C-alpha positions, 0 to 999 in steps of 0.5 A, spaced: 084 469 321 078 466 320 079 460 314 078 463 307 077 456 304 070 455 306 067 461 303 060 460 303 059 457 310 054 457 314 059 457 320 057 455 327 059 460 333 064 455 335 068 455 329 067 462 328 070 464 335 076 459 334 078 462 327 077 469 330 081 467 337 076 469 341 071 466 346 064 464 344 062 468 350 065 474 346 061 473 340 054 473 344 056 478 347 057 482 341 051 480 338 047 482 344 050 489 346 052 491 339 047 488 334 053 484 330 052 478 326 048 474 325 042 478 325 037 471 325 038 465 327 037 459 323 032 453 324 033 449 330 035 456 334 042 455 332 046 461 330 049 460 323 055 465 320 056 467 313 063 468 310 060 476 310 059 475 317 066 473 318 069 479 315 065 484 319 067 480 325 074 479 323 074 487 322 071 489 329 076 484 332 082 488 329 080 494 330 079 492 338 086 489 338 089 496 336 085 500 341 078 502 339 073 501 344 068 495 342 062 499 341 066 504 336 069 498 332 062 495 332 059 501 328 065 502 324 065 495 321 058 496 320 058 502 316 065 500 312 065 493 310 072 490 308 072 491 300 074 484 297 080 488 294 083 490 300 083 483 303 087 481 298 091 487 299 092 485 306 094 478 304 099 481 299 102 486 304 103 480 309 106 475 305 111 480 302 113 482 309 114 475 311 120 475 306 122 482 309 121 485 301 119 492 303 119 494 296 113 490 294 109 492 301 110 499 299 108 498 292 101 494 295 100 499 299 101 505 294 096 502 289 091 501 295 091 508 297 090 510 290 084 506 289 081 506 295 083 512 299 087 512 306 081 511 311 079 504 308 086 502 307 089 504 314 083 501 317 082 494 313 090 493 311 095 497 315 092 496 322 090 489 322 097 487 319 101 490 324 096 487 330 097 480 327 105 482 327 104 484 334 101 478 336 106 474 333 111 477 336 107 475 343 107 467 341 114 467 338 119 464 343 124 468 339 120 474 338 126 478 335 125 474 329 119 478 328 122 485 329 125 486 322 118 484 319 114 489 324 120 494 322 119 493 314 111 493 315 112 500 319 116 503 314 112 501 307 106 504 311 109 511 312 112 511 305 105 509 302 102 515 307 107 520 305 106 519 298 099 522 298 101 529 294 099 535 298 092 538 295 093 545 299 099 550 298 105 550 302 104 557 304 097 556 307 096 556 314 095 550 318 089 549 321 091 542 324 097 540 328 099 533 329 104 531 334 106 526 339 107 527 346 114 527 349 117 520 350 112 517 345 115 514 338 109 511 335 107 516 329 104 511 324 097 513 327 098 520 326 101 520 319 095 516 317 091 522 320 095 527 316 095 523 310 087 523 310 087 530 312 091 532 306 087 527 302 081 532 304 084 539 303 086 540 310 092 544 311 096 540 317 103 540 320 106 533 323 111 534 328 112 527 329 114 523 335 118 525 342 117 532 341 118 536 348 112 539 351 116 546 350 117 545 343 110 543 342 107 549 346 112 554 342 110 551 335 103 551 337 104 559 338 108 560 332 103 557 327 097 558 331 092 552 328 085 551 330 087 545 333 092 541 336 092 533 336 096 530 341 098 522 340 099 517 346 100 510 345 101 508 352 099 511 359 106 512 361 107 516 355 100 521 356 103 527 358 098 531 363 103 537 363 102 538 355 095 538 355 095 543 361 100 548 357 096 547 351 089 549 354 092 556 356 093 557 348 087 559 343 088 552 339 083 547 341 086 541 344 084 534 342 087 527 344 088 521 341 091 514 342 089 508 347 095 511 352 090 516 355 086 515 360 078 516 360 078 522 365 083 525 360 079 523 354 073 526 357 077 533 359 080 534 353 076 531 347 078 524 345 079 522 337 077 514 338 078 513 331 081 515 324 073 516 322 072 520 328 078 524 327 076 526 320 069 528 322 071 533 327 077 536 324 076 536 316 
């Protein structure tokens, strides 16, 4: 993470690259391809980054690490800059997770969701926190010490997402059906989508992790939704058979998650981000 102490800047490309954990060539590539900051060179021909520039770059880096395409990450970081309050919430969340304080983690997230809504909290607080813990696990010589922290974060995020009250009658027919493919256990991104759809009064049913294909097809027939979203976090869990069988039914089939190949994303319709999913489904 970038250093918080020198809030004003300006910062050199080398300083920013080191604080973000990326190469200077990566910063130049992002600037050239996607127009990310800084937009103007300082006298002498050297680029200098403000604190606002660094916040945007942190957001783009975190989105890319969590599986978002660089082009999409640049667009999201540009139109949804992180609120200072959300940055503070992320810091409080990470601090509480280090002491395995699940109650405080949930309280921080519930308060943030009530203030800012699901999408900003998911993109700016939850995902970056999970990414940071994941990178700590990779760097730790004894990664098992980080596992309880990851579980605390996951539990608190799920609890906060479930706290969003339904805005549609329980008996309303679901227009969106959400499910993980068989053998897939990563549910948090789908739970964020379910909460965001609920926030927007869209009837949704969440079927959760590891749903066998036969059960998924049966649920789609029973519920008759307008769309089915299939999440795959890893390539080895992306079930092509599930796509084939669902395509025989009336609901529109959409894929989500980094596990789907580029070919499958193109063939079934792909939701690269939470924003994109809401634009398509809400």
